[in-house]
C-alpha positions as CSV (number, residue, x, y, z in Angstrom):
1,M,188.0,-115.2,-83.1
2,M,190.9,-115.8,-85.3
3,I,192.7,-113.0,-87.2
4,Q,193.0,-113.7,-91.0
5,K,196.5,-114.4,-92.0
6,N,196.3,-112.1,-95.0
7,I,195.7,-109.1,-92.8
8,V,198.8,-109.7,-90.8
9,D,200.9,-110.6,-93.9
10,N,199.8,-107.4,-95.7
11,L,200.6,-105.2,-92.7
12,F,204.0,-106.9,-92.2
13,S,204.8,-106.2,-95.9
14,Q,204.1,-102.5,-95.3
15,F,206.8,-102.5,-92.6
16,G,209.2,-104.1,-95.0
17,T,209.8,-107.3,-93.1
18,E,208.2,-110.6,-92.2
19,D,210.2,-110.9,-89.0
20,I,208.7,-109.1,-85.9
21,N,212.1,-109.2,-84.3
22,Q,213.3,-106.7,-86.9
23,L,210.7,-104.1,-85.8
24,S,211.2,-101.4,-83.2
25,I,209.0,-101.2,-80.1
26,R,207.1,-98.3,-81.8
27,Q,206.7,-100.2,-85.0
28,V,205.3,-103.2,-83.1
29,G,202.8,-100.9,-81.4
30,K,201.7,-99.4,-84.8
31,L,201.5,-102.9,-86.3
32,V,199.2,-104.2,-83.4
33,A,197.0,-101.1,-83.7
34,Q,196.5,-101.6,-87.4
35,I,195.8,-105.3,-86.9
36,E,193.2,-104.4,-84.3
37,Q,191.6,-101.8,-86.6
38,Q,191.5,-104.1,-89.6
39,S,190.4,-107.3,-87.9
40,G,188.2,-105.9,-85.1
41,V,190.0,-108.1,-82.6
42,E,191.4,-106.2,-79.5
43,F,194.7,-107.0,-78.0
44,I,195.7,-106.6,-74.4
45,H,198.4,-103.9,-74.2
46,M,201.0,-104.3,-71.5
47,E,203.5,-101.5,-72.0
48,M,206.4,-100.9,-69.8
49,G,207.8,-97.5,-69.1
50,V,209.6,-95.4,-66.6
51,P,207.2,-93.8,-64.2
52,G,207.4,-90.1,-63.4
């Protein structure tokens, strides 16, 4: 299943940029969550963190 470009474009504009490199890690997480919600397509989440 493909995600419609207009969904991604509209969400990027809400973050004030078209360049994902300008977003913080938190913003990317929020962006992906919103894309998932609006498109119905789930992403694989692979977060890195410091254990314990």
